[in-house]
C-alpha positions as CSV (number, residue, x, y, z in Angstrom):
1,M,138.8,70.9,92.7
2,Q,141.5,73.6,91.1
3,Y,142.8,73.1,87.7
4,V,146.6,72.7,87.7
5,C,147.9,72.5,84.3
6,D,147.5,69.7,81.0
7,A,148.9,65.8,80.3
8,G,147.7,65.9,76.7
9,A,144.5,64.1,76.7
10,E,144.2,64.5,80.4
11,T,144.0,67.1,83.3
12,W,145.8,67.3,86.8
13,F,143.9,69.0,88.9
14,R,143.6,69.6,92.9
15,L,141.9,68.1,95.6
16,E,140.5,71.0,98.0
17,T,138.2,69.4,100.4
18,A,138.1,66.6,102.3
19,A,134.6,65.6,100.6
20,E,137.1,65.5,97.0
21,A,139.3,63.1,98.6
22,A,136.5,60.6,100.2
23,L,135.1,61.1,96.1
24,E,138.8,59.8,94.9
25,S,139.2,57.1,97.4
26,R,136.0,55.7,96.0
27,A,136.8,55.9,92.3
28,M,140.6,54.7,93.2
29,N,140.0,51.8,95.6
30,H,142.5,53.7,98.1
31,A,143.3,55.8,101.1
32,V,144.0,59.5,99.9
33,E,141.1,60.8,102.3
34,K,142.4,59.3,105.4
35,Y,146.3,61.3,104.5
36,Y,143.9,63.8,103.5
37,L,142.2,64.6,106.6
38,D,144.7,63.1,108.3
39,M,147.1,66.1,107.0
40,Y,144.1,68.7,107.2
41,D,144.2,68.2,111.0
42,K,147.9,68.8,111.0
43,A,147.6,71.8,109.8
44,A,145.1,73.7,111.4
45,Q,146.9,72.5,114.5
46,T,149.1,75.2,113.8
47,Y,147.1,77.8,112.5
48,E,147.1,80.6,115.1
49,P,144.7,83.8,114.5
50,P,146.0,86.8,114.2
51,K,146.4,89.3,117.6
52,G,142.8,91.5,118.5
53,V,141.6,90.2,116.2
54,P,138.1,90.5,116.8
55,V,136.2,86.2,117.5
56,A,134.2,86.3,114.8
57,E,136.8,87.2,112.3
58,Q,140.0,84.4,114.4
59,N,139.4,82.0,111.2
60,I,139.7,84.4,108.2
61,G,143.0,83.0,106.8
62,L,142.7,79.5,108.3
63,K,141.7,78.1,104.9
64,G,144.7,79.3,103.5
65,H,147.0,78.5,106.1
66,I,146.1,74.9,106.2
67,Q,146.3,75.1,102.1
68,R,149.9,76.5,102.7
69,G,150.9,73.9,105.6
70,M,149.6,70.8,104.6
71,P,150.8,68.9,101.1
72,V,149.1,69.2,97.9
73,F,147.0,66.3,96.7
74,L,145.7,65.8,92.8
75,T,144.2,63.6,90.6
76,L,144.5,62.9,87.3
77,R,141.6,62.3,85.2
78,D,140.5,61.9,81.6
79,G,138.3,63.6,79.0
80,E,135.2,61.2,80.3
81,G,136.3,62.6,84.5
82,T,137.4,59.5,85.2
83,S,140.4,59.4,87.9
84,L,143.6,57.9,86.9
85,V,146.4,58.4,89.1
86,T,146.8,60.3,92.8
87,A,149.4,62.0,93.9
88,M,150.7,63.7,97.4
89,L,153.0,66.3,96.7
90,P,154.8,68.6,99.3
91,P,153.6,71.1,100.3
92,A,154.9,74.8,100.0
93,G,158.6,75.8,100.7
94,L,159.5,71.8,101.0
95,T,160.7,69.6,98.1
96,E,160.8,66.3,97.3
97,K,164.3,65.8,99.2
98,S,162.5,66.9,102.5
99,F,159.2,65.6,101.5
100,R,158.7,62.0,100.1
101,P,155.9,62.4,97.3
102,I,153.3,59.5,97.0
103,V,151.9,59.2,93.5
104,V,149.3,55.6,93.6
105,G,146.8,54.4,90.4
106,P,143.6,52.7,91.1
107,A,144.3,49.9,94.3
108,N,147.5,51.3,94.6
109,A,149.5,49.9,91.5
110,D,151.8,51.8,89.8
111,P,150.6,54.3,87.9
112,Y,154.1,54.8,85.8
113,D,153.6,52.1,83.5
114,R,150.5,54.1,81.8
115,H,151.0,57.3,82.7
116,S,154.5,58.9,82.9
117,A,154.3,61.4,80.4
118,A,151.2,63.0,82.6
119,I,153.6,62.9,85.8
120,T,156.2,64.4,84.3
121,V,154.3,66.7,82.8
122,L,153.0,67.5,86.8
123,A,156.9,66.8,88.1
124,K,157.8,70.1,85.8
125,H,155.3,71.9,87.1
126,Y,156.1,72.1,90.3
127,G,160.1,72.1,89.8
128,L,160.3,68.1,91.3
129,T,161.4,64.6,90.5
130,L,158.9,62.7,91.2
131,D,160.7,59.4,90.8
132,P,159.3,56.3,90.5
133,I,161.6,54.6,92.9
134,R,161.5,56.9,95.4
135,C,157.4,58.4,94.5
136,Y,155.7,54.6,94.2
137,P,155.7,53.0,97.3
138,Y,154.6,49.6,96.8
139,R,157.5,49.1,94.1
140,R,158.1,45.2,94.9
141,G,161.5,44.0,93.7
């Protein structure tokens, strides 16, 4: 995981591997791993190695390409390392208007009741608006 920013007593981290996404899925009882793997595969399929590069070196830029091309997956953790919120934000170059961010709590519960301040910090960090009506997909009513 990569440190992103502090939000009071809690901290946002970026999920960087499928293994981290799998752990987040288990800890939070939701399907972030499935979405991570799907988006990873889609980003990897768009990679074209530079022309003329030896075969052994063709994948040198693959990791960076995937990180730029796929959504940003994040986890909010408390001081003990407990997962509190999971977020999927737009890939580099896209905004929340062209890509729907998703923010969920454990078992897809609404995270805004308890963690709205931390979500606001994350939104400011990325220059986004993470409106609960748009970002929490399971809202009823």
